BALOBA-1460 file (C-alpha; in Angstrom, 3 decimals):
// residues 373
<rec num="1" residu="m" x="80.475" y="82.835" z="87.685"/>
<rec num="2" residu="i" x="84.134" y="83.775" z="88.236"/>
<rec num="3" residu="r" x="86.794" y="82.065" z="86.136"/>
<rec num="4" residu="i" x="90.498" y="82.093" z="87.064"/>
<rec num="5" residu="e" x="93.052" y="81.773" z="84.263"/>
<rec num="6" residu="e" x="96.840" y="81.914" z="84.402"/>
<rec num="7" residu="a" x="98.448" y="84.769" z="82.498"/>
<rec num="8" residu="r" x="101.101" y="83.003" z="80.431"/>
<rec num="9" residu="s" x="101.403" y="84.912" z="77.175"/>
<rec num="10" residu="r" x="102.681" y="88.458" z="76.810"/>
<rec num="11" residu="k" x="99.158" y="89.498" z="75.852"/>
<rec num="12" residu="d" x="97.789" y="88.022" z="79.078"/>
<rec num="13" residu="l" x="100.524" y="89.666" z="81.147"/>
<rec num="14" residu="k" x="99.677" y="93.010" z="79.544"/>
<rec num="15" residu="s" x="96.092" y="92.448" z="80.689"/>
<rec num="16" residu="f" x="97.457" y="91.668" z="84.158"/>
<rec num="17" residu="v" x="99.425" y="94.949" z="84.253"/>
<rec num="18" residu="r" x="96.634" y="97.014" z="82.717"/>
<rec num="19" residu="f" x="93.790" y="95.863" z="84.977"/>
<rec num="20" residu="p" x="94.444" y="98.481" z="87.738"/>
<rec num="21" residu="f" x="94.379" y="101.219" z="85.079"/>
<rec num="22" residu="k" x="90.689" y="100.386" z="84.641"/>
<rec num="23" residu="l" x="89.992" y="99.744" z="88.332"/>
<rec num="24" residu="y" x="91.477" y="103.081" z="89.443"/>
<rec num="25" residu="r" x="90.729" y="105.213" z="86.398"/>
<rec num="26" residu="n" x="88.665" y="107.636" z="88.522"/>
<rec num="27" residu="s" x="91.040" y="107.732" z="91.510"/>
<rec num="28" residu="p" x="93.198" y="110.844" z="91.985"/>
<rec num="29" residu="y" x="95.434" y="108.915" z="94.414"/>
<rec num="30" residu="w" x="96.501" y="105.841" z="92.429"/>
<rec num="31" residu="v" x="99.945" y="106.069" z="90.801"/>
<rec num="32" residu="p" x="100.342" y="103.931" z="87.670"/>
<rec num="33" residu="p" x="103.522" y="102.011" z="86.925"/>
<rec num="34" residu="i" x="105.345" y="102.295" z="83.626"/>
<rec num="35" residu="i" x="103.815" y="99.370" z="81.739"/>
<rec num="36" residu="s" x="107.037" y="98.314" z="79.997"/>
<rec num="37" residu="e" x="108.959" y="98.383" z="83.298"/>
<rec num="38" residu="e" x="106.292" y="96.329" z="85.068"/>
<rec num="39" residu="l" x="106.312" y="93.716" z="82.302"/>
<rec num="40" residu="a" x="110.118" y="93.545" z="82.424"/>
<rec num="41" residu="s" x="110.015" y="92.911" z="86.180"/>
<rec num="42" residu="f" x="107.847" y="89.836" z="85.491"/>
<rec num="43" residu="d" x="110.289" y="88.453" z="82.907"/>
<rec num="44" residu="p" x="112.690" y="85.754" z="84.239"/>
<rec num="45" residu="a" x="115.121" y="86.651" z="81.466"/>
<rec num="46" residu="v" x="115.348" y="90.212" z="82.832"/>
<rec num="47" residu="n" x="114.712" y="90.092" z="86.593"/>
<rec num="48" residu="p" x="117.281" y="87.956" z="88.460"/>
<rec num="49" residu="v" x="114.913" y="87.509" z="91.409"/>
<rec num="50" residu="f" x="113.535" y="84.526" z="89.473"/>
<rec num="51" residu="r" x="116.770" y="82.679" z="90.204"/>
<rec num="52" residu="q" x="115.476" y="82.399" z="93.764"/>
<rec num="53" residu="a" x="111.723" y="82.825" z="93.333"/>
<rec num="54" residu="d" x="108.875" y="81.228" z="91.394"/>
<rec num="55" residu="a" x="105.796" y="83.173" z="90.382"/>
<rec num="56" residu="q" x="102.532" y="82.566" z="88.582"/>
<rec num="57" residu="f" x="100.179" y="85.333" z="87.517"/>
<rec num="58" residu="f" x="96.411" y="84.903" z="87.488"/>
<rec num="59" residu="l" x="93.465" y="86.868" z="86.146"/>
<rec num="60" residu="a" x="89.877" y="86.626" z="87.339"/>
<rec num="61" residu="y" x="87.215" y="86.840" z="84.629"/>
<rec num="62" residu="r" x="83.482" y="87.408" z="84.750"/>
<rec num="63" residu="g" x="82.509" y="86.389" z="81.262"/>
<rec num="64" residu="r" x="85.133" y="88.080" z="79.078"/>
<rec num="65" residu="e" x="85.776" y="90.947" z="81.514"/>
<rec num="66" residu="v" x="88.852" y="90.995" z="83.768"/>
<rec num="67" residu="v" x="87.682" y="91.692" z="87.330"/>
<rec num="68" residu="g" x="90.771" y="90.830" z="89.400"/>
<rec num="69" residu="r" x="94.386" y="89.699" z="89.451"/>
<rec num="70" residu="v" x="96.944" y="88.123" z="91.780"/>
<rec num="71" residu="a" x="100.534" y="86.879" z="91.683"/>
<rec num="72" residu="a" x="101.331" y="83.664" z="93.575"/>
<rec num="73" residu="i" x="104.983" y="83.715" z="94.684"/>
<rec num="74" residu="v" x="107.375" y="81.299" z="96.352"/>
<rec num="75" residu="n" x="110.700" y="82.790" z="97.406"/>
<rec num="76" residu="r" x="112.899" y="79.700" z="97.576"/>
<rec num="77" residu="t" x="115.589" y="81.409" z="99.663"/>
<rec num="78" residu="e" x="112.962" y="82.181" z="102.264"/>
<rec num="79" residu="v" x="111.487" y="78.668" z="102.198"/>
<rec num="80" residu="e" x="114.629" y="76.547" z="101.851"/>
<rec num="81" residu="s" x="117.319" y="78.569" z="103.631"/>
<rec num="82" residu="q" x="115.267" y="80.354" z="106.291"/>
<rec num="83" residu="g" x="112.761" y="77.582" z="106.886"/>
<rec num="84" residu="l" x="109.724" y="79.843" z="106.415"/>
<rec num="85" residu="k" x="107.115" y="77.689" z="104.711"/>
<rec num="86" residu="k" x="105.409" y="80.756" z="103.290"/>
<rec num="87" residu="m" x="103.351" y="81.281" z="100.167"/>
<rec num="88" residu="r" x="103.539" y="84.909" z="99.131"/>
<rec num="89" residu="f" x="100.891" y="86.721" z="97.113"/>
<rec num="90" residu="g" x="101.048" y="90.175" z="95.579"/>
<rec num="91" residu="w" x="99.742" y="92.439" z="92.830"/>
<rec num="92" residu="f" x="96.372" y="91.660" z="94.394"/>
<rec num="93" residu="d" x="93.627" y="93.844" z="92.902"/>
<rec num="94" residu="f" x="89.926" y="93.148" z="92.476"/>
<rec num="95" residu="v" x="86.510" y="94.709" z="92.117"/>
<rec num="96" residu="d" x="84.390" y="94.906" z="95.248"/>
<rec num="97" residu="d" x="82.954" y="91.415" z="94.894"/>
<rec num="98" residu="p" x="83.704" y="88.705" z="97.504"/>
<rec num="99" residu="q" x="83.403" y="86.006" z="94.857"/>
<rec num="100" residu="v" x="86.322" y="87.528" z="92.971"/>
<rec num="101" residu="s" x="88.694" y="87.938" z="95.926"/>
<rec num="102" residu="r" x="87.803" y="84.439" z="97.175"/>
<rec num="103" residu="a" x="88.473" y="82.812" z="93.817"/>
<rec num="104" residu="l" x="91.872" y="84.507" z="93.532"/>
<rec num="105" residu="i" x="92.943" y="83.602" z="97.077"/>
<rec num="106" residu="e" x="91.777" y="80.010" z="96.636"/>
<rec num="107" residu="k" x="94.086" y="79.729" z="93.628"/>
<rec num="108" residu="v" x="97.012" y="80.997" z="95.710"/>
<rec num="109" residu="a" x="96.142" y="78.548" z="98.495"/>
<rec num="110" residu="e" x="95.940" y="75.696" z="96.012"/>
<rec num="111" residu="i" x="99.502" y="76.362" z="94.865"/>
<rec num="112" residu="g" x="100.761" y="76.756" z="98.421"/>
<rec num="113" residu="i" x="99.256" y="73.444" z="99.469"/>
<rec num="114" residu="s" x="100.727" y="71.715" z="96.410"/>
<rec num="115" residu="r" x="104.170" y="73.037" z="97.464"/>
<rec num="116" residu="e" x="103.608" y="71.761" z="101.028"/>
<rec num="117" residu="l" x="103.784" y="75.258" z="102.494"/>
<rec num="118" residu="e" x="102.228" y="76.138" z="105.841"/>
<rec num="119" residu="y" x="100.763" y="79.621" z="105.403"/>
<rec num="120" residu="m" x="100.276" y="82.443" z="102.953"/>
<rec num="121" residu="e" x="101.064" y="86.105" z="103.493"/>
<rec num="122" residu="g" x="100.545" y="89.202" z="101.437"/>
<rec num="123" residu="p" x="100.300" y="91.334" z="99.618"/>
<rec num="124" residu="m" x="104.049" y="91.428" z="99.051"/>
<rec num="125" residu="g" x="106.414" y="91.148" z="96.125"/>
<rec num="126" residu="f" x="109.177" y="88.740" z="95.214"/>
<rec num="127" residu="s" x="111.639" y="90.186" z="97.753"/>
<rec num="128" residu="n" x="112.167" y="93.018" z="100.244"/>
<rec num="129" residu="m" x="112.899" y="95.452" z="97.411"/>
<rec num="130" residu="d" x="109.329" y="95.174" z="96.097"/>
<rec num="131" residu="k" x="106.088" y="96.829" z="97.142"/>
<rec num="132" residu="v" x="104.331" y="95.557" z="100.245"/>
<rec num="133" residu="g" x="101.096" y="95.785" z="102.171"/>
<rec num="134" residu="v" x="97.413" y="96.623" z="101.910"/>
<rec num="135" residu="l" x="96.717" y="100.260" z="102.667"/>
<rec num="136" residu="t" x="94.540" y="100.528" z="105.797"/>
<rec num="137" residu="e" x="94.769" y="104.284" z="106.506"/>
<rec num="138" residu="g" x="95.546" y="107.263" z="104.307"/>
<rec num="139" residu="f" x="93.302" y="106.548" z="101.336"/>
<rec num="140" residu="d" x="92.998" y="110.274" z="100.561"/>
<rec num="141" residu="h" x="96.728" y="110.722" z="99.961"/>
<rec num="142" residu="i" x="98.472" y="110.143" z="96.656"/>
<rec num="143" residu="g" x="100.581" y="106.996" z="96.468"/>
<rec num="144" residu="t" x="104.264" y="106.766" z="95.636"/>
<rec num="145" residu="m" x="106.089" y="104.915" z="92.889"/>
<rec num="146" residu="v" x="107.274" y="102.297" z="95.414"/>
<rec num="147" residu="t" x="103.918" y="101.504" z="97.063"/>
<rec num="148" residu="w" x="100.609" y="99.936" z="96.076"/>
<rec num="149" residu="y" x="97.436" y="101.952" z="96.430"/>
<rec num="150" residu="n" x="94.112" y="100.228" z="97.092"/>
<rec num="151" residu="y" x="90.499" y="100.956" z="97.917"/>
<rec num="152" residu="p" x="89.327" y="100.673" z="101.561"/>
<rec num="153" residu="y" x="87.407" y="97.442" z="100.898"/>
<rec num="154" residu="y" x="90.570" y="95.359" z="100.343"/>
<rec num="155" residu="a" x="91.328" y="94.770" z="104.033"/>
<rec num="156" residu="k" x="87.722" y="93.766" z="104.767"/>
<rec num="157" residu="h" x="87.792" y="91.178" z="101.999"/>
<rec num="158" residu="l" x="90.959" y="89.628" z="103.438"/>
<rec num="159" residu="e" x="89.555" y="89.567" z="106.958"/>
<rec num="160" residu="d" x="86.300" y="88.030" z="105.708"/>
<rec num="161" residu="l" x="88.411" y="85.328" z="104.022"/>
<rec num="162" residu="g" x="89.915" y="84.397" z="107.385"/>
<rec num="163" residu="f" x="93.182" y="86.353" z="107.184"/>
<rec num="164" residu="t" x="94.627" y="88.053" z="110.247"/>
<rec num="165" residu="p" x="97.018" y="91.032" z="110.347"/>
<rec num="166" residu="e" x="100.659" y="89.943" z="110.287"/>
<rec num="167" residu="k" x="102.900" y="93.024" z="109.934"/>
<rec num="168" residu="e" x="102.175" y="96.731" z="110.018"/>
<rec num="169" residu="y" x="104.049" y="99.360" z="108.049"/>
<rec num="170" residu="l" x="104.051" y="103.108" z="108.671"/>
<rec num="171" residu="e" x="104.509" y="105.958" z="106.201"/>
<rec num="172" residu="s" x="105.389" y="109.387" z="107.572"/>
<rec num="173" residu="k" x="105.996" y="112.887" z="106.317"/>
<rec num="174" residu="f" x="107.420" y="116.113" z="107.677"/>
<rec num="175" residu="p" x="108.080" y="119.606" z="106.298"/>
<rec num="176" residu="a" x="111.693" y="120.079" z="105.281"/>
<rec num="177" residu="s" x="111.688" y="123.125" z="107.546"/>
<rec num="178" residu="n" x="111.463" y="120.720" z="110.521"/>
<rec num="179" residu="a" x="115.034" y="119.665" z="109.755"/>
<rec num="180" residu="d" x="116.498" y="122.420" z="111.922"/>
<rec num="181" residu="p" x="120.282" y="122.310" z="111.389"/>
<rec num="182" residu="a" x="120.791" y="123.239" z="115.029"/>
<rec num="183" residu="l" x="119.657" y="119.695" z="115.850"/>
<rec num="184" residu="f" x="122.556" y="118.002" z="114.083"/>
<rec num="185" residu="t" x="125.333" y="120.355" z="112.870"/>
<rec num="186" residu="r" x="127.184" y="120.472" z="116.196"/>
<rec num="187" residu="v" x="126.678" y="116.755" z="116.817"/>
<rec num="188" residu="e" x="127.745" y="115.709" z="113.333"/>
<rec num="189" residu="a" x="131.107" y="117.488" z="113.613"/>
<rec num="190" residu="m" x="131.788" y="115.703" z="116.889"/>
<rec num="191" residu="i" x="130.770" y="112.307" z="115.455"/>
<rec num="192" residu="r" x="132.978" y="112.781" z="112.394"/>
<rec num="193" residu="e" x="136.003" y="113.517" z="114.576"/>
<rec num="194" residu="r" x="135.336" y="110.810" z="117.172"/>
<rec num="195" residu="y" x="135.029" y="107.966" z="114.660"/>
<rec num="196" residu="g" x="137.087" y="109.310" z="111.764"/>
<rec num="197" residu="l" x="134.127" y="109.479" z="109.399"/>
<rec num="198" residu="r" x="133.510" y="111.487" z="106.261"/>
<rec num="199" residu="a" x="130.646" y="111.939" z="103.844"/>
<rec num="200" residu="l" x="130.792" y="111.058" z="100.165"/>
<rec num="201" residu="n" x="128.774" y="113.366" z="97.944"/>
<rec num="202" residu="f" x="128.285" y="112.877" z="94.228"/>
<rec num="203" residu="n" x="127.573" y="114.936" z="91.148"/>
<rec num="204" residu="k" x="127.913" y="112.134" z="88.584"/>
<rec num="205" residu="t" x="126.270" y="108.716" z="88.547"/>
<rec num="206" residu="s" x="129.479" y="107.153" z="87.227"/>
<rec num="207" residu="d" x="131.217" y="108.082" z="90.487"/>
<rec num="208" residu="i" x="128.575" y="106.219" z="92.513"/>
<rec num="209" residu="m" x="128.795" y="102.896" z="90.695"/>
<rec num="210" residu="p" x="132.102" y="101.642" z="92.215"/>
<rec num="211" residu="w" x="130.512" y="101.924" z="95.681"/>
<rec num="212" residu="t" x="127.133" y="100.301" z="95.068"/>
<rec num="213" residu="d" x="128.054" y="96.653" z="95.749"/>
<rec num="214" residu="q" x="129.412" y="97.679" z="99.134"/>
<rec num="215" residu="m" x="126.217" y="99.647" z="99.749"/>
<rec num="216" residu="f" x="124.033" y="96.608" z="99.053"/>
<rec num="217" residu="d" x="126.211" y="94.501" z="101.349"/>
<rec num="218" residu="l" x="125.571" y="97.030" z="104.097"/>
<rec num="219" residu="f" x="121.853" y="96.962" z="103.281"/>
<rec num="220" residu="n" x="121.860" y="93.207" z="103.850"/>
<rec num="221" residu="a" x="123.755" y="93.582" z="107.130"/>
<rec num="222" residu="s" x="121.694" y="96.447" z="108.536"/>
<rec num="223" residu="y" x="118.273" y="94.915" z="107.788"/>
<rec num="224" residu="s" x="119.029" y="91.239" z="108.439"/>
<rec num="225" residu="s" x="117.478" y="91.262" z="111.926"/>
<rec num="226" residu="l" x="114.038" y="92.329" z="110.664"/>
<rec num="227" residu="s" x="111.344" y="89.721" z="110.119"/>
<rec num="228" residu="s" x="110.895" y="88.359" z="106.580"/>
<rec num="229" residu="f" x="114.178" y="89.818" z="105.385"/>
<rec num="230" residu="v" x="115.611" y="88.098" z="102.314"/>
<rec num="231" residu="p" x="119.174" y="89.183" z="101.376"/>
<rec num="232" residu="i" x="119.877" y="90.758" z="97.986"/>
<rec num="233" residu="s" x="121.847" y="88.380" z="95.762"/>
<rec num="234" residu="e" x="124.853" y="89.308" z="93.624"/>
<rec num="235" residu="a" x="122.725" y="89.153" z="90.482"/>
<rec num="236" residu="q" x="120.109" y="91.423" z="92.038"/>
<rec num="237" residu="k" x="122.776" y="93.981" z="92.917"/>
<rec num="238" residu="a" x="123.651" y="94.318" z="89.232"/>
<rec num="239" residu="y" x="119.967" y="94.499" z="88.306"/>
<rec num="240" residu="f" x="119.151" y="97.244" z="90.817"/>
<rec num="241" residu="k" x="122.225" y="99.250" z="89.830"/>
<rec num="242" residu="k" x="121.061" y="99.261" z="86.230"/>
<rec num="243" residu="k" x="117.385" y="99.845" z="87.009"/>
<rec num="244" residu="y" x="117.534" y="102.505" z="89.721"/>
<rec num="245" residu="i" x="120.897" y="104.114" z="90.414"/>
<rec num="246" residu="g" x="121.215" y="105.805" z="87.045"/>
<rec num="247" residu="f" x="117.796" y="107.392" z="87.383"/>
<rec num="248" residu="i" x="118.255" y="108.868" z="90.857"/>
<rec num="249" residu="n" x="119.750" y="112.339" z="91.195"/>
<rec num="250" residu="p" x="123.382" y="111.628" z="92.178"/>
<rec num="251" residu="e" x="123.325" y="114.415" z="94.761"/>
<rec num="252" residu="y" x="120.491" y="112.506" z="96.502"/>
<rec num="253" residu="i" x="122.707" y="109.502" z="97.264"/>
<rec num="254" residu="k" x="124.883" y="109.820" z="100.380"/>
<rec num="255" residu="f" x="127.524" y="107.460" z="101.750"/>
<rec num="256" residu="i" x="129.365" y="107.773" z="105.061"/>
<rec num="257" residu="v" x="132.760" y="106.040" z="105.161"/>
<rec num="258" residu="d" x="135.314" y="105.332" z="107.884"/>
<rec num="259" residu="k" x="139.100" y="105.790" z="107.800"/>
<rec num="260" residu="e" x="139.486" y="102.689" z="105.621"/>
<rec num="261" residu="d" x="136.897" y="103.972" z="103.125"/>
<rec num="262" residu="r" x="134.437" y="101.318" z="104.267"/>
<rec num="263" residu="i" x="130.797" y="102.398" z="103.943"/>
<rec num="264" residu="i" x="129.236" y="102.437" z="107.394"/>
<rec num="265" residu="a" x="126.016" y="104.254" z="106.459"/>
<rec num="266" residu="f" x="124.084" y="105.200" z="103.348"/>
<rec num="267" residu="a" x="120.888" y="106.946" z="102.335"/>
<rec num="268" residu="i" x="118.990" y="107.134" z="99.062"/>
<rec num="269" residu="v" x="116.434" y="109.849" z="98.407"/>
<rec num="270" residu="m" x="114.330" y="110.321" z="95.286"/>
<rec num="271" residu="p" x="112.205" y="113.162" z="94.005"/>
<rec num="272" residu="a" x="108.484" y="112.439" z="94.307"/>
<rec num="273" residu="f" x="107.580" y="111.058" z="90.879"/>
<rec num="274" residu="s" x="103.912" y="110.323" z="91.657"/>
<rec num="275" residu="k" x="102.288" y="113.171" z="89.746"/>
<rec num="276" residu="a" x="104.687" y="112.737" z="86.841"/>
<rec num="277" residu="l" x="103.742" y="109.054" z="86.621"/>
<rec num="278" residu="q" x="100.061" y="109.967" z="86.646"/>
<rec num="279" residu="k" x="100.688" y="112.287" z="83.704"/>
<rec num="280" residu="a" x="102.714" y="109.601" z="81.910"/>
<rec num="281" residu="r" x="99.728" y="107.192" z="82.098"/>
<rec num="282" residu="g" x="101.927" y="104.128" z="82.031"/>
<rec num="283" residu="r" x="104.031" y="105.094" z="79.017"/>
<rec num="284" residu="l" x="107.467" y="106.613" z="78.590"/>
<rec num="285" residu="f" x="106.686" y="107.716" z="75.028"/>
<rec num="286" residu="p" x="105.864" y="110.147" z="73.673"/>
<rec num="287" residu="l" x="105.673" y="112.425" z="76.753"/>
<rec num="288" residu="g" x="106.284" y="110.214" z="79.784"/>
<rec num="289" residu="f" x="110.036" y="110.790" z="79.801"/>
<rec num="290" residu="r" x="109.502" y="114.531" z="79.699"/>
<rec num="291" residu="h" x="107.229" y="114.449" z="82.767"/>
<rec num="292" residu="l" x="109.670" y="112.257" z="84.719"/>
<rec num="293" residu="l" x="112.715" y="114.353" z="83.821"/>
<rec num="294" residu="h" x="110.887" y="117.524" z="84.824"/>
<rec num="295" residu="a" x="110.031" y="115.966" z="88.196"/>
<rec num="296" residu="r" x="113.639" y="114.833" z="88.607"/>
<rec num="297" residu="k" x="114.890" y="118.399" z="88.204"/>
<rec num="298" residu="h" x="112.150" y="120.571" z="89.663"/>
<rec num="299" residu="n" x="110.230" y="118.560" z="92.278"/>
<rec num="300" residu="k" x="109.792" y="120.218" z="95.666"/>
<rec num="301" residu="d" x="109.024" y="116.925" z="97.460"/>
<rec num="302" residu="a" x="111.666" y="114.353" z="98.434"/>
<rec num="303" residu="v" x="111.096" y="110.687" z="99.276"/>
<rec num="304" residu="f" x="113.488" y="108.881" z="101.631"/>
<rec num="305" residu="y" x="113.713" y="105.504" z="99.957"/>
<rec num="306" residu="l" x="116.430" y="103.621" z="101.874"/>
<rec num="307" residu="i" x="118.652" y="104.265" z="104.880"/>
<rec num="308" residu="g" x="121.109" y="101.727" z="106.232"/>
<rec num="309" residu="i" x="123.614" y="101.927" z="109.086"/>
<rec num="310" residu="d" x="126.229" y="99.366" z="110.035"/>
<rec num="311" residu="p" x="125.032" y="97.664" z="113.246"/>
<rec num="312" residu="e" x="128.365" y="98.640" z="114.831"/>
<rec num="313" residu="y" x="127.505" y="102.326" z="114.348"/>
<rec num="314" residu="q" x="123.803" y="102.316" z="115.155"/>
<rec num="315" residu="n" x="122.786" y="104.652" z="117.995"/>
<rec num="316" residu="k" x="126.070" y="106.566" z="117.702"/>
<rec num="317" residu="g" x="124.756" y="109.704" z="116.021"/>
<rec num="318" residu="v" x="125.848" y="108.828" z="112.471"/>
<rec num="319" residu="t" x="122.486" y="109.979" z="111.130"/>
<rec num="320" residu="s" x="123.421" y="113.534" z="112.090"/>
<rec num="321" residu="i" x="126.051" y="113.461" z="109.324"/>
<rec num="322" residu="i" x="123.530" y="112.143" z="106.802"/>
<rec num="323" residu="f" x="120.917" y="114.753" z="107.712"/>
<rec num="324" residu="n" x="123.465" y="117.555" z="107.608"/>
<rec num="325" residu="e" x="124.415" y="116.617" z="104.052"/>
<rec num="326" residu="y" x="120.789" y="116.417" z="102.954"/>
<rec num="327" residu="y" x="119.969" y="119.703" z="104.634"/>
<rec num="328" residu="k" x="122.461" y="121.453" z="102.354"/>
<rec num="329" residu="v" x="121.083" y="119.780" z="99.214"/>
<rec num="330" residu="f" x="117.428" y="120.346" z="100.150"/>
<rec num="331" residu="k" x="118.037" y="123.992" z="100.931"/>
<rec num="332" residu="e" x="119.722" y="124.507" z="97.562"/>
<rec num="333" residu="k" x="116.883" y="122.781" z="95.684"/>
<rec num="334" residu="g" x="114.055" y="124.342" z="97.657"/>
<rec num="335" residu="i" x="112.634" y="121.048" z="98.947"/>
<rec num="336" residu="e" x="109.457" y="121.687" z="100.922"/>
<rec num="337" residu="m" x="108.173" y="118.284" z="102.100"/>
<rec num="338" residu="c" x="109.888" y="115.003" z="102.984"/>
<rec num="339" residu="y" x="108.202" y="111.605" z="102.796"/>
<rec num="340" residu="r" x="109.257" y="108.197" z="104.102"/>
<rec num="341" residu="t" x="108.447" y="104.954" z="102.348"/>
<rec num="342" residu="p" x="106.873" y="102.084" z="104.348"/>
<rec num="343" residu="e" x="108.821" y="101.098" z="107.459"/>
<rec num="344" residu="l" x="108.004" y="98.176" z="109.695"/>
<rec num="345" residu="a" x="106.196" y="99.324" z="112.835"/>
<rec num="346" residu="e" x="108.460" y="96.956" z="114.787"/>
<rec num="347" residu="n" x="111.554" y="98.831" z="113.566"/>
<rec num="348" residu="k" x="111.843" y="101.094" z="116.597"/>
<rec num="349" residu="a" x="115.424" y="102.050" z="115.762"/>
<rec num="350" residu="i" x="114.485" y="103.815" z="112.551"/>
<rec num="351" residu="q" x="111.515" y="105.533" z="114.179"/>
<rec num="352" residu="q" x="113.833" y="106.841" z="116.875"/>
<rec num="353" residu="m" x="116.098" y="108.182" z="114.149"/>
<rec num="354" residu="w" x="113.393" y="110.518" z="112.802"/>
<rec num="355" residu="k" x="111.929" y="111.754" z="116.095"/>
<rec num="356" residu="h" x="113.577" y="115.193" z="116.028"/>
<rec num="357" residu="f" x="111.771" y="116.078" z="112.786"/>
<rec num="358" residu="s" x="108.296" y="115.638" z="114.328"/>
<rec num="359" residu="p" x="107.074" y="113.287" z="111.600"/>
<rec num="360" residu="e" x="103.372" y="112.695" z="111.036"/>
<rec num="361" residu="v" x="102.216" y="109.153" z="110.301"/>
<rec num="362" residu="y" x="99.801" y="109.695" z="107.428"/>
<rec num="363" residu="k" x="99.467" y="106.155" z="106.049"/>
<rec num="364" residu="r" x="99.392" y="102.664" z="107.481"/>
<rec num="365" residu="r" x="99.455" y="99.366" z="105.655"/>
<rec num="366" residu="r" x="99.511" y="95.711" z="106.599"/>
<rec num="367" residu="t" x="100.288" y="92.284" z="105.334"/>
<rec num="368" residu="y" x="97.795" y="89.565" z="106.182"/>
<rec num="369" residu="r" x="98.377" y="85.899" z="106.993"/>
<rec num="370" residu="k" x="96.321" y="82.709" z="106.772"/>
<rec num="371" residu="s" x="97.217" y="79.098" z="107.563"/>
<rec num="372" residu="l" x="97.324" y="76.534" z="104.767"/>
<rec num="373" residu="t" x="97.325" y="73.537" z="107.127"/>
């Protein structure tokens, strides 16, 4: 018999975070989170997303053994301001037992119905800055620090529970050598002159910070037309600055500004931390920091995390400036492979942006939806 219990105490939440460590202990592709960071992201006193979202965390037990987990999430901005009566669920992991997945989903549905919501969708996090989607292709590739990995049986369980695919996300890769400078150097000089644009490059994190609020404003503007987009709040801007910006190589953050020093495009790239996180095994101490710092300095793989372009400048060749700047950095650092984090399949504009690099789609993932009415 499967028993569902809410994880309320710190001990229970540690069990919630640690469950995938057991589930995927023999997988060479799963990338563990840093346990302390994961716990902090679930803490309303730390993560400002809880000013606009409610979440409950549940564990599935068979006897005394944890056999599954799920987070039930209501993003109030989405429900109240956007009119989407959606119950989110995420951090959805379970052994290959239909009784377990059913019991967890029934708990999510119970909460959704009690909140008078119309449907549930997942897996997804609290907001657009969190992980998203069940992996449906690419199980034999290592994950990234910003994606969930899962076994192939996950999608079948959801479909057997009456869920239908809602959104598809693509992950692509291409050799850095595909970024032939002849494709963009001539164009980027012309675009700079035509629109009076210039690139901002950084060597110190402290020089980036005065620009980050403007960057997040542009992120909100450039992604607002996509489905299920929830804007980043002022409090979240401060949180993400503290959590991420200081850890990213400053030379991997690029801003393009106009004559008035207004950011009209940005890109954030990170080294691939996956193997370093596997070596860290969920802990920064005693050796986790060393593995992450080594990856930060010496990694030959780069992950394109975010790119945003002012709608006014989309389809005007601005990306040629961005790629030209990254080409110089990647050549200096000996980057060999470039990866892209999940992008909505419906986002044709961003797919068009990468076409000259002959990217290979090597992973696909989906969110699934089911009615609550």
